C-alpha positions in Angstrom: -36.2 6.8 -14.7 -39.7 7.4 -15.9 -41.9 4.7 -17.4 -41.7 6.5 -20.8 -37.9 6.8 -20.9 -36.1 4.8 -23.5 -34.4 1.8 -21.8 -32.6 -1.4 -22.9 -35.1 -3.6 -21.0 -38.1 -4.7 -23.1 -40.2 -5.8 -20.1 -42.6 -3.4 -18.6 -42.8 -2.9 -14.8 -45.8 -3.8 -12.8 -46.8 -4.2 -9.1 -49.6 -6.1 -7.5 -51.9 -3.9 -5.4 -51.6 -6.4 -2.5 -48.0 -5.1 -2.0 -49.1 -1.7 -0.8 -51.1 -0.3 2.1 -54.3 1.7 1.9 -57.4 1.7 -0.3 -57.3 0.8 -4.0 -57.1 4.6 -4.8 -54.1 5.0 -2.5 -52.3 2.0 -4.1 -52.9 3.1 -7.7 -51.8 6.6 -6.9 -48.6 5.4 -5.3 -47.8 2.9 -8.1 -48.2 5.6 -10.7 -46.1 8.2 -8.8 -43.3 5.6 -8.5 -43.2 5.1 -12.3 -44.8 1.7 -12.7 -46.3 0.9 -16.1 -49.1 -1.4 -14.9 -50.7 -3.1 -11.9 -52.1 -6.5 -10.9 -55.5 -5.9 -9.4 -55.9 -8.1 -6.3 -59.5 -9.0 -6.0 -59.9 -8.0 -2.3 -58.8 -4.5 -3.2 -61.5 -4.2 -5.9 -64.2 -5.6 -3.7 -63.6 -2.9 -1.1 -63.4 -0.1 -3.7 -66.4 2.3 -4.2 -65.7 2.4 -8.0 -67.1 0.1 -10.6 -64.5 -2.0 -12.5 -65.0 0.4 -15.4 -64.3 3.4 -13.2 -61.1 1.6 -12.0 -60.0 1.1 -15.6 -60.6 4.8 -16.4 -58.8 5.9 -13.3 -55.8 3.7 -14.2 -55.8 5.1 -17.7 -55.7 8.6 -16.2 -52.7 7.7 -14.1 -50.9 6.0 -17.1 -51.4 2.5 -15.7 -52.5 -0.6 -17.5 -54.3 -3.4 -15.7 -52.1 -6.4 -16.5 -53.6 -9.1 -14.4 -56.7 -9.9 -12.3 -56.1 -12.2 -9.4 -56.6 -14.6 -7.8 -59.1 -17.2 -9.0 -58.9 -20.1 -6.6 -59.8 -23.8 -6.4 -61.0 -24.4 -9.9 -59.5 -27.6 -11.4 -59.8 -31.4 -10.9 -63.3 -31.4 -9.3 -66.6 -33.3 -9.8 -69.0 -32.1 -12.6 -71.3 -30.3 -10.2 -68.4 -28.3 -8.7 -67.0 -27.6 -12.1 -70.3 -26.2 -13.3 -70.4 -23.8 -10.3 -66.7 -22.9 -10.9 -67.4 -22.1 -14.6 -70.3 -19.9 -13.6 -68.1 -18.1 -11.1 -65.4 -17.7 -13.9 -67.8 -16.2 -16.4 -68.9 -13.5 -13.8 -65.2 -12.7 -13.2 -64.6 -12.5 -17.0 -67.3 -9.8 -16.9 -65.3 -7.9 -14.3 -62.1 -8.3 -16.3 -63.6 -6.9 -19.5 -64.7 -3.8 -17.6 -61.3 -3.5 -16.0 -59.5 -3.9 -19.3 -57.5 -6.9 -17.9 -56.9 -9.7 -20.5 -55.3 -12.2 -18.1 -56.6 -14.0 -15.1 -54.4 -15.8 -12.6 -55.7 -19.2 -11.6 -54.0 -20.8 -8.6 -53.5 -24.5 -8.2 -56.2 -25.9 -6.0 -56.0 -26.4 -2.3 -59.7 -27.4 -2.1 -60.8 -30.7 -0.4 -63.1 -31.1 -3.5 -60.1 -31.6 -5.8 -58.6 -34.9 -6.7 -55.2 -35.9 -7.8 -55.8 -36.4 -11.5 -53.7 -34.5 -14.0 -55.8 -35.6 -17.0 -58.9 -34.2 -15.3 -57.2 -31.0 -14.3 -55.9 -30.5 -17.9 -59.4 -31.2 -19.3 -61.1 -28.7 -17.0 -58.5 -26.0 -17.5 -58.9 -26.5 -21.3 -62.7 -25.8 -20.9 -61.9 -22.7 -18.8 -59.4 -21.5 -21.4 -61.9 -22.1 -24.2 -64.4 -19.9 -22.3 -61.8 -17.2 -21.8 -60.6 -17.3 -25.4 -64.2 -16.7 -26.6 -64.0 -13.3 -24.8 -60.4 -12.5 -25.8 -59.0 -13.4 -22.5 -56.2 -15.7 -21.2 -55.7 -18.0 -18.2 -52.3 -18.0 -16.4 -52.1 -21.2 -14.2 -49.8 -20.9 -11.2 -48.6 -23.7 -8.9 -48.9 -22.6 -5.3 -46.1 -23.8 -3.2 -48.7 -25.2 -0.8 -51.1 -26.5 -3.6 -52.8 -29.7 -2.6 -51.6 -31.7 -5.5 -49.9 -29.2 -7.9 -47.2 -27.3 -6.0 -44.2 -27.1 -8.4 -43.9 -25.2 -11.7 -42.8 -28.5 -13.4 -46.1 -30.1 -12.5 -48.2 -27.1 -13.5 -46.3 -27.0 -16.9 -47.1 -30.7 -17.5 -50.8 -29.9 -17.0 -50.8 -26.8 -19.2 -49.0 -28.7 -21.9 -51.5 -31.6 -21.7 -54.4 -29.1 -21.8 -53.0 -27.8 -25.1 -55.0 -24.6 -25.4 -53.5 -21.4 -26.8 -55.3 -19.3 -24.2 -53.8 -21.3 -21.3 -50.3 -20.6 -20.1 -48.2 -20.4 -16.9 -47.8 -17.8 -14.3 -44.3 -18.2 -12.7 -43.9 -16.8 -9.2 -40.4 -16.7 -7.8 -41.5 -17.2 -4.3 -43.5 -20.4 -5.0 -40.6 -21.8 -7.0 -37.6 -20.8 -4.9 -39.2 -21.4 -1.5 -39.5 -25.1 -2.4 -35.9 -25.3 -3.5 -36.9 -26.0 -7.1 -34.3 -25.6 -9.8 -35.5 -22.8 -12.1 -33.0 -23.6 -14.9 -35.5 -25.9 -16.6 -37.8 -22.8 -17.2 -35.5 -22.2 -20.2 -37.1 -25.2 -21.9 -40.6 -23.9 -21.7 -41.8 -22.1 -24.9 -41.9 -18.4 -24.3 -45.4 -18.0 -25.7 -46.6 -20.3 -22.8 -45.2 -18.0 -20.1 -48.1 -15.6 -19.6 -47.0 -13.8 -16.5 -44.1 -13.4 -14.1 -44.4 -12.4 -10.4 -41.3 -11.6 -8.4 -40.7 -11.6 -4.7 -37.7 -12.1 -2.6 -37.6 -13.5 1.0 -35.3 -14.3 3.8 -34.4 -17.9 4.3 -36.7 -19.2 7.1 -37.5 -22.6 8.4 -41.3 -22.4 8.7 -44.6 -23.3 7.1 -44.4 -22.1 3.5 -47.8 -20.6 3.6 -47.0 -18.4 6.7 -43.6 -17.6 5.1 -45.4 -16.5 2.0 -48.1 -14.5 3.6 -45.9 -12.5 6.0 -42.3 -12.5 5.0 -41.9 -11.8 1.3 -39.7 -8.9 0.3 -38.9 -6.8 -2.7 -36.1 -8.0 -4.9 -32.7 -7.5 -3.4 -33.9 -7.4 0.2 -33.9 -11.2 0.8 -31.8 -14.3 0.1 -33.2 -15.5 -3.2 -31.1 -15.3 -6.4 -33.7 -13.4 -8.4 -31.2 -12.3 -11.0 -30.6 -15.9 -12.0 -34.3 -16.8 -11.7 -35.4 -13.9 -13.9 -32.6 -14.6 -16.3 -34.0 -18.1 -16.9 -37.5 -16.7 -17.6 -36.2 -14.1 -20.0 -34.0 -16.6 -21.8 -37.1 -18.7 -22.4 -38.5 -15.8 -24.4 -40.8 -14.2 -21.8 -41.7 -10.6 -22.9 -44.4 -9.7 -20.4 -44.2 -7.4 -17.4 -41.8 -7.9 -14.5 -44.4 -7.7 -11.8 -43.9 -7.6 -8.0 -46.2 -9.6 -5.8 -45.1 -9.2 -2.2 -47.1 -10.2 0.9 -45.4 -8.5 3.8 -46.9 -7.2 7.1 -44.7 -4.1 7.2 -45.3 -3.0 3.6 -49.0 -3.5 4.0 -49.1 -1.0 6.9 -46.5 1.5 5.6 -47.2 4.7 3.7 -47.8 3.4 0.1 -45.9 6.2 -1.5 -42.4 5.4 -0.1 -43.2 1.7 -0.3 -43.9 2.0 -4.0 -40.7 3.9 -4.5 -38.8 1.1 -2.7 -40.5 -1.4 -4.9 -39.5 0.4 -8.1 -35.9 0.8 -6.8 -35.8 -2.9 -6.3 -36.8 -3.6 -9.9 -34.3 -1.1 -11.2 -31.5 -2.8 -9.2 -32.7 -6.2 -10.4 -32.6 -5.0 -14.0 -29.0 -3.8 -13.4 -28.0 -7.2 -12.2 -29.4 -8.6 -15.4 -27.4 -6.2 -17.5 -30.7 -5.0 -18.9 -30.8 -1.3 -18.0 -29.2 2.0 -18.8 -28.6 2.8 -15.2 -25.1 4.3 -14.7 -22.7 2.1 -12.7 -22.0 3.0 -9.1 -18.7 5.0 -8.8 -16.1 3.3 -6.6 -16.2 4.4 -2.9 -13.0 4.6 -1.0 -13.9 5.3 2.6 -15.8 7.6 5.0 -15.1 11.3 4.3 -16.8 12.6 7.4 -19.7 11.9 9.8 -21.8 14.8 10.9 -23.3 14.9 14.4 -26.0 17.5 15.2 -26.0 18.6 18.8 -27.1 21.6 20.9 -24.6 21.0 23.7 -20.8 20.8 24.1 -20.7 17.2 25.3 -19.8 15.6 21.9 -16.9 18.1 21.4 -15.5 17.5 24.9 -15.7 13.7 24.4 -13.8 14.0 21.0 -11.1 16.0 22.7 -10.6 13.2 25.3 -10.4 10.7 22.5 -7.5 12.5 21.1 -9.2 14.5 18.3 -8.2 18.0 17.5 -10.6 20.9 16.6 -8.8 21.7 13.3 -11.4 23.7 11.4 -14.5 25.9 11.6 -16.9 26.3 8.7 -16.7 29.8 7.2 -20.5 30.4 7.2 -22.2 27.7 9.4 -21.9 26.8 13.1 -20.0 23.5 12.2 -16.7 22.5 13.8 -14.4 20.0 12.2 -12.6 17.5 14.5 -10.0 15.2 13.2 -7.5 12.5 14.2 -5.7 10.5 11.6 -8.2 10.1 8.7 -11.2 10.1 11.0 -13.3 13.3 10.7 -16.3 14.3 12.7 -18.3 17.5 12.0 -20.1 18.8 15.0 -23.1 20.9 13.9 -24.7 23.1 16.5 -27.4 24.4 14.2 -30.2 22.3 15.8 -33.8 23.3 16.6 -34.2 25.5 19.7 -36.5 22.9 21.4 -34.0 20.0 20.9 -32.6 20.3 24.4 -29.1 20.9 25.6 -28.2 17.2 25.5 -29.6 16.2 22.2 -27.2 14.6 19.6 -27.8 12.5 16.5 -25.9 11.4 13.4 -27.3 13.8 10.9 -25.2 12.8 7.9 -22.5 10.6 6.7 -20.2 11.3 3.7 -18.5 8.8 1.5 -15.5 9.3 -0.7 -16.6 8.8 -4.3 -14.5 8.5 -7.4 -17.1 10.6 -9.2 -19.4 12.5 -6.8 -21.5 13.9 -9.7 -22.1 10.4 -11.1 -22.9 9.1 -7.7 -25.6 11.8 -7.3 -26.9 11.0 -10.8 -27.2 7.3 -10.0 -29.1 8.2 -6.8 -31.6 10.3 -8.7 -32.1 7.6 -11.3 -32.8 5.2 -8.4 -35.6 7.6 -7.1 -33.4 9.1 -4.4 -33.5 12.8 -5.4 -30.7 15.1 -4.3 -31.7 17.1 -1.3 -32.0 20.9 -1.6 -29.1 22.7 0.1 -28.1 26.3 0.6 -24.4 27.2 0.2 -22.6 30.5 -0.1 -20.6 31.6 -3.1 -17.3 29.8 -3.2 -18.4 26.9 -1.0 -18.3 23.3 -2.2 -21.6 22.3 -3.9 -21.9 18.9 -2.2 -24.7 16.5 -3.3 -26.6 14.6 -0.7 -29.6 12.2 -0.7 -31.8 11.1 2.1 -31.6 7.5 3.4 -34.9 5.9 4.4 -34.3 6.9 8.1 -33.7 10.5 7.1 -29.9 10.5 7.4 -28.3 12.6 4.7 -25.7 10.7 2.6 -23.1 13.0 0.9 -20.9 12.1 -2.1 -17.6 14.0 -2.0 -13.9 14.0 -2.6 -11.4 14.9 0.1 -8.0 16.2 -0.9 -6.1 19.2 -2.0 -8.0 21.6 -4.4 -11.8 21.5 -5.0 -12.5 19.8 -1.7 -15.2 20.2 0.9 -12.3 20.9 3.4 -11.8 24.2 1.7 -15.0 25.4 3.3 -13.3 25.3 6.7 -11.0 27.9 8.2 -8.1 26.4 9.9 -8.1 26.3 13.7 -5.1 25.5 15.8 -6.8 22.9 17.9 -4.8 21.5 20.8 -4.9 17.7 21.0 -2.9 14.7 22.1 -3.4 12.0 19.4 -4.5 8.7 21.0 -4.0 6.3 18.2 -7.2 6.6 16.1 -6.4 6.1 12.5 -9.8 6.3 10.6 -13.4 5.2 10.5 -14.3 1.6 10.4 -18.1 1.9 10.2 -21.1 4.0 11.1 -23.9 2.3 12.9 -27.5 3.5 12.5 -30.6 2.1 14.3 -33.4 1.8 11.8 -37.2 2.0 12.5 -38.4 -1.6 12.1 -40.4 -0.7 9.0 -37.3 0.8 7.3 -34.9 -2.0 8.0 -35.2 -3.9 4.7 -35.7 -0.7 2.7 -32.5 0.8 4.1 -30.4 -2.3 3.1 -31.8 -2.0 -0.4 -31.1 1.7 -0.5 -27.4 1.4 0.4 -27.0 -1.6 -1.9 -28.7 -0.1 -4.9 -27.8 3.6 -4.6 -24.3 3.4 -3.2 -23.4 0.0 -4.7 -22.5 -1.6 -1.4 -22.9 -5.3 -0.8 -25.1 -6.5 2.1 -23.9 -9.1 4.6 -26.4 -11.7 5.8 -28.9 -10.6 8.5 -27.9 -11.6 12.0 -30.0 -11.5 15.2 -29.0 -11.4 18.8 -30.9 -11.4 22.1 -30.5 -8.0 23.7 -31.6 -7.0 27.2 -34.7 -5.4 25.7 -35.7 -7.9 23.0 -34.4 -9.3 19.8 -32.2 -7.0 17.6 -31.8 -7.6 13.9 -28.5 -6.4 12.3 -27.2 -6.2 8.8 -24.0 -4.5 7.4 -23.5 -3.1 3.9 -20.0 -2.6 2.8 -17.7 -2.0 -0.2 -14.7 0.0 -1.3 -11.3 0.0 -2.9 -7.8 -0.8 -1.8 -7.5 2.8 -0.4 -10.5 2.5 1.9 -13.8 0.7 2.8 -17.3 2.1 3.4 -19.3 0.2 6.0 -22.7 1.0 7.4 -24.2 -1.1 10.1 -28.0 -1.2 10.2 -29.8 -2.3 13.4 -33.4 -2.6 14.3 -35.4 -3.8 17.3 -38.0 -6.3 16.1 -40.7 -5.1 18.4 -40.8 -2.2 20.8 -44.1 -1.0 22.3 -45.3 0.7 25.4 -43.4 2.7 28.0 -40.9 0.1 29.0 -37.8 0.6 26.8 -34.0 0.8 27.0 -32.4 3.9 28.5 -31.0 4.5 25.0 -33.6 4.7 22.2 -32.4 4.2 18.6 -28.7 4.4 19.4 -26.2 5.6 16.7 -22.5 5.4 16.8 -19.2 5.9 14.9 -16.6 3.2 15.1 -13.0 4.4 14.8 -10.0 2.2 13.9 -6.8 1.9 15.8 -3.6 -0.1 15.4 -3.3 -0.7 19.1 -6.5 -0.9 21.2 -4.7 -1.3 24.5 -2.5 1.7 24.0 -5.5 3.8 22.7 -7.6 2.9 25.8 -4.8 3.8 28.1 -4.2 7.1 26.4 -7.8 8.0 26.3 -8.3 7.1 29.9 -5.4 9.4 30.8 -7.1 12.2 28.8 -10.3 11.7 30.8 -12.4 10.0 28.1 -15.9 8.9 29.3 -15.2 5.2 28.5 -17.9 2.6 29.2 -17.2 0.3 32.2 -17.7 -3.4 31.5 -18.6 -5.7 34.4 -16.2 -8.4 35.7 -18.6 -11.2 34.9 -18.0 -10.6 31.2 -14.2 -11.3 31.6 -14.8 -14.4 33.7 -17.0 -15.8 30.9 -14.5 -14.7 28.2 -11.8 -16.7 30.0 -14.1 -19.7 30.0 -15.2 -19.4 26.4 -12.2 -18.2 24.4 -9.3 -18.4 26.9 -7.2 -15.4 25.7 -3.7 -15.3 27.2 -3.8 -14.4 30.9 -1.8 -11.2 30.5 -4.1 -10.0 27.7 -7.2 -10.9 29.7 -5.9 -8.8 32.6 -5.3 -5.9 30.3 -8.7 -6.2 28.8 -10.4 -6.3 32.2 -8.4 -3.3 33.4 -9.4 -1.1 30.5 -13.0 -2.4 29.8 -12.0 -3.7 26.4 -14.2 -6.3 24.8 -12.9 -9.3 22.8 -14.1 -11.5 20.0 -12.6 -14.1 17.7 -13.7 -15.5 14.3 -12.1 -17.9 11.8 -10.0 -15.0 10.5 -8.7 -13.2 13.5 -9.4 -11.2 16.6 -11.3 -8.1 17.5 -10.5 -5.7 20.4 -13.0 -2.9 20.9 -14.2 -0.5 23.6 -16.9 2.2 23.8 -17.7 5.6 25.2 -20.7 6.3 27.4 -23.8 7.8 25.7 -23.4 11.4 24.6 -26.5 13.5 24.2 -29.1 10.8 24.6 -28.3 8.4 21.8 -24.8 8.8 20.2 -21.6 7.1 21.3 -18.2 6.2 19.9 -16.4 2.9 19.5 -12.7 2.3 19.0 -11.7 -1.1 17.5 -8.7 -3.0 16.3 -9.1 -5.7 13.7 -6.3 -8.3 14.0 -5.4 -10.8 11.3 -8.4 -10.1 9.1 -11.2 -10.3 11.7 -14.4 -9.7 9.6 -17.2 -9.3 12.0 -18.5 -6.5 14.3 -18.5 -8.1 17.7 -22.2 -8.8 17.8 -21.7 -11.3 20.6 -20.7 -8.4 22.8 -23.5 -6.1 21.9 -25.9 -7.2 24.7 -23.1 -6.6 27.3 -22.5 -3.1 25.9 -26.3 -2.3 25.8 -26.7 -3.3 29.4 -23.7 -1.2 30.4 -25.2 1.8 28.5 -28.5 1.3 30.3 -26.8 1.3 33.7 -25.0 4.5 32.7 -28.2 6.2 31.7 -29.9 5.3 35.0 -27.0 6.7 36.9 
């Protein structure tokens, strides 16, 4: 959706330049390309720019951007007369800058200065003086309570001071991070007159137990990527009558080193999704998804196909015009695409695409494009299914399709009388994709916003090669569920690394994991051996029945239990460098993914790679 398109939401969309990496020119170009209406100019970005403030204003105008806020102005209020005089001089010079920039509002943060005193009357009196100076030049002051402010650190306190100062050019800046990180109840925002809410800054964040300043400076996220209820927060602000921009102010170490173009797109997508949660957008609803249609694995070798055969899959189809084989067992379908680059190597393999069953594939593609995920260009021959696909942040293609008789992607495959012995696989439980660290949060937002999936809480576990962060997004109907597991190593540098870099896998469902493992072993499947120490510990921790424990040990099946039920799962060895398969059985509503077993599986894969 472009910034000029008619939309139900009255608020404009803005982003602080501090959110993005690069020079001020890089940031402004990225913000405009992503469709933002305006920007907050962060002072440090201006100071490092070769342009004068007037030139910045002209460049913003050329890009279709307004300058909505100049920030931050620090440590102003509740100080001695001599300090106040210096602060007013400093403010007047900044007002000169603002006039050249075309910004009419300056953000004043609550003081953290040792020169300040705890005196609300004095703070109100001095902010009144500042507002009078600003008003004389047609400007406004937005006072913000920093969560770590020395004396003023809640929005309720900052509102008391603004109300006491009683100047029309003085109002509040509300920042979701400063308010929600302290656990303040935002409901009372509804009681503040709308004309005193001068600016709104939005940021999400994970729930962390740490110093709030460090939390703020390094771990903020775009809306929908963290744990804050920004829909409720923004709803309170809009209910109070706020009609200014919805502006993002996110301090994040990853975003500030990433390519500003994709980061700005991610930021805009987060605002569009937030607007949808507020019921204030024309964004089409996400069509219902009812399962995984297929997963495509690109490989130059025959290893994946051989492994599928030993898992009980049949080669049932061959694409009519492309070197793509369809393997199937139950409702699980794997496409093996041998059209890979010549220099990929004989053992290369990767999950190139996943396809979801959509109630309306065209509407799914339309929603994706409205959320800045354009449909990928594809070539197809006459009579072939015209499938729509978009690129996930890690480059994986995501297809929207419908499987069934008539007008189905299956019609593109000529039948092959594949020989197979079914081994109990019934369908696909989930697809797991390792994400580059700087795409982890972006990927979760992509699947949530574009596909309409719901994210689970982030979990972390200690793996043999460092901490791994994991998050699953899921959703579906009674006829099927779509689950995508996103994993990321928090830090990986240098030559020392696991034998399996950025692993990917498809997890198949079965109704009887023990029988499936026996059948697959008889077929010669390359199942991953699990060391005996694991089963000794399993006996000590969870004490499964002795006969079950013996069977698990005999077939290298891992076990987990949660408040709902039990998980039995086992894995293949690595195929083609990074891909493997999992077979799992959920018993009595087990809801997790066996994360406790992941370090054991990773170590076993490492041993297998070292031979």
